[in-house]
C-alpha positions in Angstrom: 116.1 63.5 150.9 119.1 61.9 152.6 120.6 58.5 153.0 118.7 58.0 156.3 115.3 58.6 154.7 112.7 55.8 154.6 109.6 55.2 152.4 106.6 53.5 154.0 103.5 52.2 152.4 100.6 54.0 154.0 97.1 55.1 153.0 96.2 57.9 150.6 96.1 60.6 153.2 99.2 59.5 155.0 101.1 59.0 151.8 101.0 62.7 151.0 102.2 63.6 154.5 105.1 61.1 154.1 106.0 62.4 150.7 106.0 66.0 152.0 108.3 65.0 154.8 110.6 63.2 152.4 110.7 66.3 150.1 111.3 68.5 153.0 114.3 66.5 154.1 115.7 66.6 150.5 115.2 70.4 150.4 117.1 70.7 153.6 120.0 68.8 152.1 120.0 71.1 149.0 119.7 74.3 151.0 123.1 73.9 152.5 124.8 73.4 149.1 124.1 76.8 147.5 125.3 78.7 150.6 128.6 76.9 150.3 128.7 77.6 146.6 128.0 81.3 147.1 130.8 81.5 149.7 133.2 79.9 147.3 131.9 82.3 144.5 132.6 85.4 146.5 136.0 84.3 147.8 137.6 85.4 144.4 137.4 89.2 143.5 135.2 89.9 140.4 137.0 91.9 137.7 135.2 94.9 136.5 135.2 96.2 132.9 137.0 99.4 132.3 134.5 100.9 129.8 131.4 98.7 129.7 129.4 101.2 127.6 131.9 101.5 124.8 130.9 98.5 122.6 127.1 99.2 122.9 127.7 102.9 122.1 129.8 102.1 119.0 127.1 99.6 117.8 124.3 102.1 118.4 126.3 104.9 116.6 127.0 102.6 113.6 123.3 101.7 113.3 122.2 105.4 113.5 124.9 106.4 111.0 123.8 103.7 108.6 120.2 104.7 109.0 120.9 108.4 108.3 123.1 107.6 105.3 120.5 105.2 103.9 117.7 107.8 104.3 119.8 110.5 102.7 120.7 108.2 99.7 117.0 107.3 99.1 115.5 110.6 100.0 114.1 111.4 96.6 112.6 107.9 96.1 111.0 107.9 99.6 109.7 111.4 99.2 108.1 110.5 95.9 106.4 107.5 97.4 106.7 103.9 96.3 105.0 100.6 95.8 104.9 98.0 98.6 107.5 96.0 96.7 109.8 99.0 96.7 109.3 99.6 100.4 110.1 95.9 101.1 113.3 96.2 99.1 114.3 99.4 101.0 113.6 97.7 104.4 115.6 94.6 103.5 118.5 96.7 102.2 118.5 98.7 105.4 118.1 95.7 107.7 121.0 93.5 106.4 123.8 95.9 107.5 121.9 96.6 110.8 121.6 92.9 111.6 125.3 92.5 110.7 126.3 95.2 113.2 124.1 93.6 115.9 125.7 90.2 115.2 129.2 91.7 115.4 128.2 93.4 118.7 126.9 90.1 120.1 130.1 88.3 118.9 132.2 90.9 120.6 130.2 90.5 123.8 130.6 86.7 123.7 134.4 87.0 123.1 135.0 89.7 125.6 137.2 89.2 128.7 134.3 89.7 131.0 132.3 86.9 129.4 135.4 84.6 129.5 135.7 85.2 133.3 132.0 84.6 133.7 132.1 81.3 131.8 135.1 80.2 133.9 133.2 80.9 137.1 130.2 79.0 135.7 132.5 76.1 134.8 133.8 76.0 138.4 130.3 76.1 139.7 129.2 73.3 137.4 132.2 71.2 138.5 131.2 71.5 142.2 127.6 70.7 141.2 128.6 67.6 139.3 130.5 66.4 142.5 127.5 66.9 144.6 125.2 65.3 142.0 127.4 62.2 142.1 126.9 62.0 145.9 123.2 62.5 145.5 123.0 59.8 142.7 124.2 57.2 145.2 121.6 58.3 147.6 118.9 58.2 144.9 119.9 54.7 143.9 119.3 53.5 147.4 116.0 55.3 147.6 114.8 53.9 144.2 114.8 50.4 145.7 112.5 51.6 148.4 110.4 53.4 145.8 109.7 50.2 143.9 108.3 48.7 147.0 106.2 51.8 147.6 104.9 51.7 144.0 103.8 48.1 144.4 101.7 49.0 147.4 100.3 52.0 145.5 99.4 49.8 142.5 97.3 47.6 144.7 95.5 50.7 146.0 95.0 52.0 142.4 93.4 48.6 141.5 90.9 49.0 144.3 90.2 52.6 143.3 89.6 51.4 139.7 86.9 49.0 140.8 85.2 51.8 142.7 85.4 54.0 139.5 83.8 51.4 137.3 80.8 51.2 139.6 80.5 55.0 139.6 80.8 55.1 135.7 77.9 52.6 135.3 75.8 54.8 137.6 76.6 57.9 135.5 75.9 56.1 132.2 72.2 56.0 133.1 72.2 59.7 133.7 74.0 60.3 130.3 71.3 58.4 128.5 68.6 60.5 130.1 70.6 63.7 129.0 70.8 62.3 125.4 67.0 61.9 125.2 66.6 65.5 126.5 69.1 66.8 123.8 67.2 65.1 121.0 64.3 67.5 121.5 66.7 70.4 121.2 68.2 68.9 117.9 64.7 68.8 116.5 64.3 72.5 117.3 67.6 73.3 115.5 66.4 71.4 112.4 63.2 73.5 112.4 65.3 76.7 112.5 67.5 75.4 109.6 64.4 74.9 107.5 63.3 78.5 108.1 66.8 79.7 107.2 66.7 77.8 103.9 63.3 79.3 103.1 64.8 82.8 103.7 67.7 82.0 101.3 65.2 81.0 98.6 63.4 84.3 99.0 66.7 86.1 98.8 67.6 84.2 95.6 64.2 85.2 94.1 65.0 88.9 94.9 68.4 88.8 93.2 67.0 89.8 89.7 65.4 92.8 91.3 68.8 93.8 92.8 70.5 93.2 89.4 68.0 95.4 87.6 68.6 98.1 90.1 72.4 97.9 89.5 71.8 98.0 85.8 69.7 101.1 86.2 72.6 102.7 88.2 75.1 101.8 85.5 72.8 103.2 82.8 72.6 106.5 84.8 76.4 106.6 85.0 76.7 105.9 81.3 74.3 108.7 80.6 76.3 111.1 82.8 79.4 110.0 80.8 77.8 110.7 77.5 76.7 114.1 78.8 80.3 114.9 79.9 81.5 113.7 76.5 79.1 116.1 74.8 80.3 119.0 76.9 83.9 118.1 76.1 83.0 118.1 72.4 81.4 121.5 72.8 84.6 122.7 74.4 86.7 121.4 71.5 84.3 123.1 69.1 84.8 126.3 71.0 88.6 126.0 70.7 88.1 125.3 67.0 86.0 128.4 66.6 88.7 130.4 68.5 91.3 129.0 66.1 89.2 130.1 63.1 88.9 133.6 64.6 92.7 133.7 64.9 93.2 132.5 61.3 90.6 135.1 60.1 92.6 137.8 61.9 95.8 136.5 60.3 94.2 136.6 56.9 93.2 140.2 57.5 96.7 141.1 58.6 98.1 139.3 55.5 95.7 141.1 53.2 96.6 144.4 54.9 100.3 143.6 54.5 99.8 142.8 50.8 98.1 146.2 50.3 100.9 147.9 52.2 103.5 146.2 50.1 101.7 147.3 47.0 101.6 150.8 48.2 105.3 150.8 49.1 106.1 149.3 45.7 104.3 152.1 44.0 106.1 154.6 46.3 109.5 153.1 45.2 108.5 153.4 41.5 107.7 157.0 42.0 111.0 157.7 43.7 112.9 156.3 40.6 111.4 159.1 38.5 111.7 161.8 41.2 113.1 164.4 38.8 110.4 164.0 36.2 107.3 163.2 38.2 107.9 164.9 41.6 104.5 166.5 41.8 102.7 163.5 40.5 104.5 161.2 42.9 103.4 163.3 46.0 99.8 163.4 44.7 99.9 159.6 44.2 101.5 159.1 47.6 98.8 161.2 49.2 96.1 159.3 47.5 97.6 156.0 48.5 97.9 157.1 52.1 94.3 158.3 52.2 93.2 155.0 50.6 95.2 153.0 53.1 93.9 155.0 56.0 90.3 154.6 54.7 90.7 150.8 54.2 92.6 150.1 57.4 89.4 149.9 59.7 88.0 147.2 57.4 90.8 144.8 58.4 90.7 145.5 62.2 88.2 144.3 64.7 88.3 147.6 66.7 88.0 151.1 65.4 91.3 152.9 64.8 91.9 155.9 67.1 92.9 158.7 64.8 95.2 160.2 67.4 97.1 157.0 67.9 97.3 156.4 64.2 98.9 159.9 63.7 101.4 159.1 66.5 102.2 155.8 64.8 102.4 157.3 61.4 104.8 160.0 62.6 107.3 157.2 63.5 107.2 155.4 60.1 110.0 155.9 57.7 110.8 154.4 54.3 114.3 154.1 52.9 114.2 152.6 49.3 117.1 150.9 47.6 118.5 147.6 46.5 119.7 145.1 49.2 123.1 144.6 47.6 123.7 148.4 47.2 126.1 149.8 49.9 124.6 153.3 49.4 121.3 152.0 50.8 122.9 151.2 54.1 124.5 154.6 54.3 121.1 156.2 53.8 119.7 153.8 56.4 122.5 154.9 58.8 121.6 158.5 58.3 117.8 157.8 58.8 118.5 155.9 62.0 120.7 158.7 63.3 117.8 161.1 62.7 115.5 158.8 64.6 117.9 158.8 67.5 117.9 162.5 67.7 114.1 162.9 67.1 112.7 159.9 69.2 115.5 159.2 71.6 116.2 155.6 70.6 119.8 155.9 72.0 121.3 154.0 69.1 119.6 150.7 69.8 118.6 149.0 66.5 116.6 145.9 65.7 116.7 144.6 62.1 113.8 142.3 61.2 114.7 140.5 58.0 111.3 139.7 56.6 112.8 139.1 53.1 113.4 136.2 50.7 115.7 133.6 52.3 118.5 134.1 49.7 118.9 137.7 50.9 119.7 136.9 54.5 123.4 136.6 54.2 123.6 139.6 51.7 121.9 142.0 54.2 123.9 140.7 57.2 127.2 141.2 55.3 126.3 144.8 54.4 125.1 145.6 57.9 128.5 144.5 59.2 130.4 146.4 56.5 128.5 149.6 57.2 129.0 149.3 60.9 125.3 149.1 61.7 125.8 145.7 63.4 128.6 146.9 65.7 127.8 147.1 69.4 129.7 149.8 71.2 129.2 152.3 74.1 126.4 150.2 75.6 124.3 150.3 72.4 122.8 147.0 71.3 122.1 145.7 67.8 119.8 142.7 67.1 119.0 140.9 63.9 115.9 138.7 63.5 116.0 136.1 60.8 112.6 134.5 60.0 112.3 130.9 58.7 113.2 129.2 56.5 116.8 129.1 57.7 118.3 127.3 54.6 116.6 124.7 52.4 118.7 121.7 53.7 121.3 120.9 56.3 124.3 122.1 54.3 122.7 125.4 53.3 121.6 126.0 56.9 125.2 125.4 58.1 126.6 127.7 55.4 124.1 130.5 56.3 124.9 130.1 60.0 128.6 130.5 59.3 128.0 133.6 57.2 125.8 135.2 59.8 128.0 134.4 62.7 131.0 135.8 60.9 129.4 139.2 61.3 127.2 138.9 64.4 127.6 137.4 67.8 125.3 134.6 68.9 123.6 137.0 71.4 122.7 139.3 68.5 121.0 136.6 66.3 117.3 135.7 66.8 116.1 132.8 64.6 112.3 132.8 64.9 109.3 131.0 63.5 106.4 133.3 63.2 104.0 130.4 63.7 104.8 130.5 67.4 103.2 133.9 67.6 99.7 132.3 67.1 97.6 132.6 70.1 96.5 128.9 69.8 100.1 127.8 69.7 101.0 129.9 72.8 98.0 128.5 74.6 99.7 125.0 74.5 102.2 126.1 77.2 99.4 127.4 79.4 97.2 124.3 78.7 100.1 122.0 79.7 102.0 123.6 82.6 99.4 125.8 84.2 96.6 123.2 84.2 96.6 121.1 87.4 94.4 118.4 85.7 96.4 117.6 82.6 100.0 118.2 83.8 100.3 115.0 86.0 98.9 112.8 83.2 100.7 114.4 80.3 103.1 111.5 79.8 103.5 108.2 77.9 101.5 106.2 80.5 98.3 107.9 79.7 98.9 109.2 76.1 98.8 106.6 73.4 99.9 108.9 70.5 99.7 112.5 69.4 98.4 113.8 66.0 99.1 117.3 64.9 96.9 118.6 62.1 97.5 122.0 60.5 94.6 122.9 58.3 95.0 126.4 57.0 92.3 128.4 55.2 94.8 130.8 53.7 95.9 129.6 50.2 99.1 130.3 48.3 97.9 133.8 47.5 100.8 135.8 46.1 103.5 133.4 47.4 103.7 131.2 44.3 107.3 132.1 43.7 108.3 131.2 47.2 106.5 127.8 47.1 108.1 127.0 43.8 111.4 127.0 45.7 110.5 125.9 49.2 107.5 123.7 48.8 104.7 123.1 51.3 106.5 120.1 53.0 109.7 122.1 53.7 107.7 125.2 54.7 105.6 123.3 57.3 107.2 120.2 58.7 110.8 121.3 59.6 109.5 124.6 61.0 105.9 124.8 62.2 105.1 121.2 62.9 108.4 120.3 64.6 107.9 123.4 66.8 104.4 122.1 67.8 106.0 118.7 68.5 108.5 120.3 70.9 105.8 122.3 72.7 103.8 119.0 73.1 106.6 116.7 74.2 109.0 119.0 76.1 109.6 118.8 79.8 108.6 121.7 82.1 111.4 124.4 81.8 113.0 125.9 84.9 111.5 129.2 83.7 109.8 130.7 80.7 112.8 132.7 79.6 113.9 132.2 76.0 117.0 130.2 76.7 115.3 127.9 79.2 112.5 127.0 76.8 115.0 126.6 73.9 117.1 124.1 76.0 114.0 121.9 76.6 113.1 122.1 73.0 116.6 121.0 72.0 116.3 118.0 74.3 113.2 116.9 72.3 115.0 117.3 69.0 117.9 115.2 70.3 115.5 112.5 71.4 113.7 112.2 68.0 115.0 109.1 66.1 116.0 109.9 62.5 113.7 108.5 59.9 114.9 106.2 57.2 113.2 104.9 54.1 112.3 101.6 55.8 111.0 103.0 59.1 109.2 106.1 57.9 106.0 104.3 56.6 105.8 102.3 59.8 105.9 105.1 62.4 104.3 107.9 60.4 101.1 108.5 58.5 100.4 110.9 55.6 97.1 112.5 54.5 95.9 115.3 52.2 93.1 117.8 52.7 89.8 117.5 51.0 89.2 119.6 47.9 87.5 122.9 48.7 84.6 124.1 46.8 86.3 127.3 45.8 89.3 127.4 43.5 91.7 128.9 46.1 94.5 126.4 46.9 94.7 125.3 50.5 97.6 124.0 52.6 96.9 121.0 54.8 99.5 119.0 56.6 99.0 116.3 59.1 101.7 114.8 61.2 101.2 111.7 63.4 103.7 111.1 66.2 103.1 107.8 67.9 104.1 107.3 71.5 
């Protein structure tokens, strides 16, 4: 389009041709301008960036470094899995620094020298374009006056076209009415189909009770299967209880055997006191007691005793009588142990098991130290096992610990609780840490509370003097029951060595909140055993640890 263009009012066919000619003229005018602009554009040399890849490389390195650091920092949580909320938080925390790096990169690109030169060139181009636009606007103003005249002529043509369209619409309206009548029959057919669908829905609603009964039958079958499983679990628990009863029966037999052995040793000690007067009688009595013990021993063992093995064991048994506070006793003990070293090759390694009254622990340890029996030298080890109770309260336990450690090193002392030797107690570790079913759910999410019941069938027996001093509560709770609490609540140790298991137990003891007079009734429960039909006293302790 140029200043010399003209607009003429022509017919519909000719109008398009005239418009195409006018547009062609305008395009010809515009075609020359970009060529001039390009020539002006390339007259000036374009600057080239020295290192155009540096900024994107730095941005990409920063994003990769942040991603690696973020993955390393959250490696444990991501490896353990997480909830959708946690994943959302991790993605947001990673995306914010990443978007910040991208924004800095874009800002650097916008503020770079290359962009500034580019924007200057664009500004020069826009300035030239604005000048040319001003020239074209003057031409357009002249052409608009001609366009108004052209539009007037076109409006007259549109009016005539409208009249023709009205005539055609009236003709098509008749055809539309005919189509509506035809579609009415189709609507009736659709209504018939809707009625049939409603009838099907009614039949389905009538069948719903049958479906509900079927679902109820399925739920009843599931409940029956659950009851069957519950019965099997109850039988399994009964089997464990029977196993525990067998273990307690074995313990009773061993206790009775120990009582008989103690009685025989006591009689042997009495005979030694009168060795000058009753030497012959003492050997006869000792022979009788040995024969009686050998004859009664099979009654307390489940398997028959192999005579050869019994003879080998009997040849390794020695008895050194004396009073625990008599230094001469330990000299005789030293001589007997030296004989055992020469006869049996024990290499001077001694283990002293103090299964004695608690008030004799420190006495025996002091004499062992004074006699040199507790001294470790030339690669020979000496160990002392102290069985519970270790003191009757905190102060006495500390005092006993100071007295023992004044003679022995910590590596020589073994404080034990014989209750941990029970097979049922040892099975707790296997039941917890070697069981793939219970280990993942053995935590406070799935365990409401834990009750530990110790119901023993063994009575006080000949331990009345001990219980007069210690009492059942001090005998059971600080020792046996707290050990069961640690085995139940401890975390898996790194290994089943003594020190590793002890460390995990110590963590449980540190986590137990001390009981006060006000909190004890609220977080613990107390119960007593039912009276037995026989007159034998029975110990029963029940501890409830609520989670």
